[in-house]
C-alpha positions in Angstrom: -79.3 25.9 24.8 -79.2 21.9 26.2 -79.4 21.5 29.9 -75.3 20.6 30.0 -75.5 23.3 28.1 -76.5 26.2 30.9 -75.0 23.8 33.2 -72.5 25.1 32.0 -72.4 27.9 31.2 -73.8 29.0 35.3 -70.6 27.5 36.0 -69.0 29.7 33.7 -71.1 32.9 34.8 -70.0 32.2 38.6 -67.0 31.8 38.1 -66.3 35.7 36.5 -68.6 36.8 39.6 -65.8 35.2 41.8 -63.3 37.3 40.0 -64.3 40.2 40.1 -65.0 39.3 44.6 -61.4 38.0 43.8 -60.9 41.3 42.9 -62.9 43.1 45.8 -60.7 40.5 48.2 -57.3 42.0 47.7 -58.5 45.7 46.8 -60.1 45.9 50.0 -56.6 44.3 51.9 -60.1 41.9 52.9 -57.0 38.7 51.8 -56.3 37.8 55.6 -60.3 38.7 56.8 -60.4 34.5 57.2 -57.3 34.0 58.7 -57.7 30.3 59.1 -59.4 27.9 56.3 -62.3 26.2 55.6 -63.9 28.1 59.0 -63.1 31.6 60.4 -61.8 32.7 63.1 -63.0 28.9 64.0 -66.5 29.6 63.3 -68.7 27.8 60.4 -70.8 31.1 60.3 -67.8 33.7 61.0 -68.3 36.5 63.6 -69.3 39.7 63.6 -67.9 41.3 66.5 -64.5 40.1 69.1 -66.9 39.7 71.6 -68.3 36.7 69.1 -65.2 34.6 69.1 -63.7 31.2 71.4 -60.7 32.4 71.9 -60.1 28.8 72.4 -61.3 27.2 69.0 -58.3 29.7 67.0 -56.1 26.8 66.0 -53.1 29.4 67.1 -50.2 27.0 66.3 -51.1 27.1 62.6 -50.5 30.7 63.3 -48.1 30.6 64.1 -46.5 28.1 61.8 -47.5 30.8 60.0 -44.7 33.7 61.9 -42.5 30.7 61.9 -42.0 31.1 57.6 -42.3 35.3 57.7 -39.2 35.2 60.2 -41.5 36.2 63.4 -40.8 34.6 66.5 -44.0 31.8 66.7 -43.7 33.3 70.6 -44.7 36.1 69.7 -48.0 35.0 68.6 -51.2 34.8 70.9 -54.5 34.8 71.1 -55.0 38.0 72.1 -52.4 39.6 69.8 -55.0 37.4 66.7 -58.2 38.8 68.6 -57.0 42.5 68.6 -56.8 41.8 64.2 -60.3 40.8 64.1 -61.9 43.8 61.4 -66.3 42.9 61.2 -65.8 44.3 57.6 -61.9 42.1 56.2 -64.4 39.3 58.3 -67.0 39.2 56.3 -66.0 40.1 53.0 -63.8 37.0 52.4 -66.3 35.5 53.6 -69.1 36.6 50.9 -65.9 35.2 48.4 -65.4 31.8 50.2 -69.4 31.6 50.1 -69.4 32.4 46.3 -66.9 29.6 44.9 -69.8 27.0 46.1 -71.4 27.1 42.6 -68.5 27.0 41.2 -68.0 23.6 42.6 -71.1 22.9 42.2 -72.4 23.9 38.7 -68.7 22.2 37.9 -69.8 18.6 38.9 -72.8 18.7 37.5 -71.1 20.0 34.5 -69.3 16.5 35.0 -72.1 14.7 35.7 -73.9 15.4 32.2 -71.0 15.4 31.0 -70.3 11.8 30.2 -73.7 11.2 27.7 -71.4 12.5 25.9 -68.4 10.1 26.0 -68.9 8.4 23.3 -70.4 11.3 20.6 -68.0 14.1 22.3 -65.0 12.7 24.1 -63.2 16.0 24.9 -66.7 17.7 26.5 -66.2 15.2 30.0 -62.6 15.2 29.5 -62.1 19.0 29.4 -65.2 18.6 32.2 -62.6 16.5 34.7 -59.9 19.1 33.6 -62.1 21.5 35.2 -63.0 20.0 38.3 -59.8 19.1 38.9 -58.7 22.9 38.9 -61.2 23.8 41.1 -60.2 21.5 43.1 -56.8 22.3 42.4 -57.9 26.8 43.3 -59.9 26.0 46.4 -56.1 24.2 48.0 -54.8 27.2 46.5 -56.7 29.5 48.8 -56.0 28.0 51.8 -52.9 27.7 51.2 -52.9 31.8 50.5 -54.1 31.5 54.4 -51.5 29.5 55.7 -48.8 31.9 54.2 -49.7 35.1 54.9 -50.9 36.8 51.3 -47.0 35.3 49.9 -46.1 36.4 47.2 -45.7 33.7 43.9 -49.0 32.1 45.6 -51.7 35.0 44.7 -50.2 35.0 41.0 -50.4 30.9 40.7 -54.1 31.3 41.9 -55.0 34.3 39.5 -53.1 31.7 36.5 -55.3 28.6 37.9 -58.7 30.5 37.8 -57.5 32.2 33.9 -56.8 28.9 32.7 -60.4 27.6 34.3 -61.7 29.9 32.4 -60.8 28.9 28.6 -61.8 25.2 29.7 -65.4 26.2 30.5 -65.3 28.5 27.3 -64.3 25.8 25.7 -66.9 22.9 27.2 -69.8 25.3 26.8 -68.0 26.0 23.1 -67.8 22.1 21.8 -71.7 21.1 23.4 -73.3 22.9 20.8 -74.7 21.4 18.1 -73.9 24.2 15.5 -70.9 25.4 16.1 -70.2 29.4 16.1 -66.6 30.1 13.6 -65.4 32.6 12.5 -66.0 33.3 8.5 -62.7 34.5 7.1 -62.9 36.2 2.8 -60.6 33.8 -0.1 -58.0 36.3 1.2 -58.6 36.5 5.4 -55.1 33.9 5.9 -53.5 36.5 8.6 -57.1 36.7 10.7 -56.4 33.9 13.5 -52.8 34.3 13.8 -52.8 37.9 14.2 -55.8 37.7 17.3 -53.8 34.9 18.6 -50.5 37.4 18.6 -53.5 39.3 20.7 -54.5 37.5 22.7 -50.8 36.3 24.1 -50.0 40.3 24.4 -52.8 40.0 26.7 -52.1 37.1 28.5 -48.7 38.9 29.4 -49.9 41.2 30.4 -52.0 39.8 33.0 -48.9 37.9 33.8 -47.3 41.7 34.7 -51.1 42.9 35.9 -50.4 40.1 39.1 -47.0 40.8 40.0 -47.8 44.6 40.2 -50.6 43.7 42.3 -48.5 41.8 44.6 -46.7 45.0 44.8 -49.9 46.5 46.0 -50.8 44.0 48.6 -47.6 44.5 50.3 -47.7 48.2 50.2 -51.2 49.1 52.1 -49.6 46.4 53.9 -47.1 48.8 54.9 -48.5 52.7 53.9 -52.5 51.9 54.7 -53.5 55.1 55.8 -50.5 56.9 53.5 -52.7 57.9 50.5 -52.4 56.2 48.0 -51.4 58.2 44.8 -47.7 57.9 47.1 -48.2 53.9 45.7 -47.6 54.9 42.4 -44.2 56.4 43.2 -43.5 53.7 44.7 -44.6 51.5 42.6 -42.4 53.6 39.4 -38.9 52.6 41.6 -39.9 49.0 40.6 -39.3 47.6 36.2 -41.9 45.5 37.0 -43.9 48.2 36.9 -42.4 50.5 34.6 -42.6 46.9 32.7 -46.7 47.1 32.7 -47.0 50.5 31.7 -45.0 50.2 29.0 -45.9 46.8 27.7 -49.5 47.9 27.7 -48.8 50.5 24.4 -48.1 47.4 22.9 -51.0 45.8 23.9 -53.2 48.2 22.6 -50.7 48.6 19.0 -51.3 45.2 18.4 -55.3 45.0 20.0 -55.7 47.7 16.8 -54.0 45.5 13.8 -56.5 43.5 15.5 -59.0 45.1 15.0 -58.8 46.4 11.9 -57.5 42.8 10.4 -61.5 41.3 11.8 -62.3 44.8 9.1 -60.8 43.9 6.5 -60.8 40.1 6.4 -63.2 38.8 7.9 -67.2 38.2 6.5 -69.0 41.0 8.0 -66.1 43.0 8.9 -65.3 43.1 12.9 -67.7 42.0 14.8 -69.2 41.8 18.5 -65.9 40.2 19.8 -64.0 42.8 18.5 -66.1 45.6 19.3 -65.6 44.4 22.8 -62.5 43.3 22.8 -61.5 46.9 21.4 -63.9 48.5 24.1 -62.3 46.6 26.7 -58.6 48.0 25.7 -60.0 51.5 25.8 -61.0 51.2 29.4 -58.0 49.5 30.6 -55.9 52.3 29.3 -58.0 54.5 31.2 -58.2 52.6 34.2 -54.5 52.4 34.0 -54.2 56.1 32.9 -56.4 57.1 36.7 -53.5 54.4 39.3 -50.3 56.2 37.8 -52.1 59.6 37.5 -54.7 60.2 40.3 -54.0 57.1 42.7 -54.7 52.9 43.9 -58.2 53.7 44.0 -59.5 50.7 45.3 -62.6 51.3 42.4 -60.9 50.5 40.2 -58.9 47.9 40.7 -61.2 46.3 40.5 -63.0 47.0 37.0 -58.9 46.7 36.3 -59.7 42.4 37.0 -62.6 42.7 36.8 -62.5 43.3 32.5 -59.6 41.3 32.1 -60.9 38.7 33.0 -63.7 39.5 30.8 -61.5 39.8 28.3 -59.6 37.0 28.6 -63.1 34.9 28.3 -64.6 36.9 25.1 -61.7 36.4 23.1 -60.7 33.0 23.9 -64.1 31.6 22.6 -63.6 34.1 19.4 -60.0 31.9 19.4 -62.5 29.0 19.1 -64.0 30.4 16.4 -60.9 31.6 14.5 -59.3 28.5 14.6 -62.4 25.5 14.1 -62.0 24.4 11.0 -65.0 24.1 9.1 -65.3 20.2 8.6 -66.2 20.1 12.7 
């Protein structure tokens, strides 16, 4: 691999890592562990105890504005009340989440700088690198909006959607940078494989959007039912149409993935490859995790794996689509 490919691949790897860390933040309810941004409790290195916090450094006015947007009396937001909400575990979980975003910014910027060597030979590379840099900046801005909105519904789903788009752009950059781009070889009768694969990919994206909406519901349940057994969360979720559609649609995703795998075995030269096998394994795991979440309870570790594997699925499948739709004359 060239230096450019290695740098672009590192940006992709750290983005995937951040997806897992972000899932830990959401599953543990640590999203407001740092109530301000870019500082954390008024400091660049967050405190480990409430005694280390300087009350005068806290942006109380912004906290009050956030409370007013949520229909609360801003006068109730005092420095004493804010300090009472300090949780060192949540604070450092969110702070580590923020630290994990720094390598993404660094390697994305390096990718952009190095991409200009291809401006004449492969103009798509600097264009995509510019888009990736923009998405990283936009997601950083969205992170601040999420903090100051108090985890407002809709903002987190948008944040996740932008991260998925960034993953697709990064995969494309790594793929385009290769001198011999990876392509799928199909048999003469293999006219339907790429379209079946595209349909399966769209099903997975649709299921992911529904899942993100359900995750926002679990965030609200954590606020109102924090001490209740998590199996009770599942019972409440079953009263909502969004959760029922998400749960039922997973069977459609399983079916279309099975058709995709069967079509690959028959139409691809050499049969199903590692992409298809990984996707089949991912889907199986997601079905198992879904059953655990619905029948056992909304367990944090399962939530993290459920979200993290979703990002891996998108990465692997989008790379497969690039190879399936690539023209052999390229």
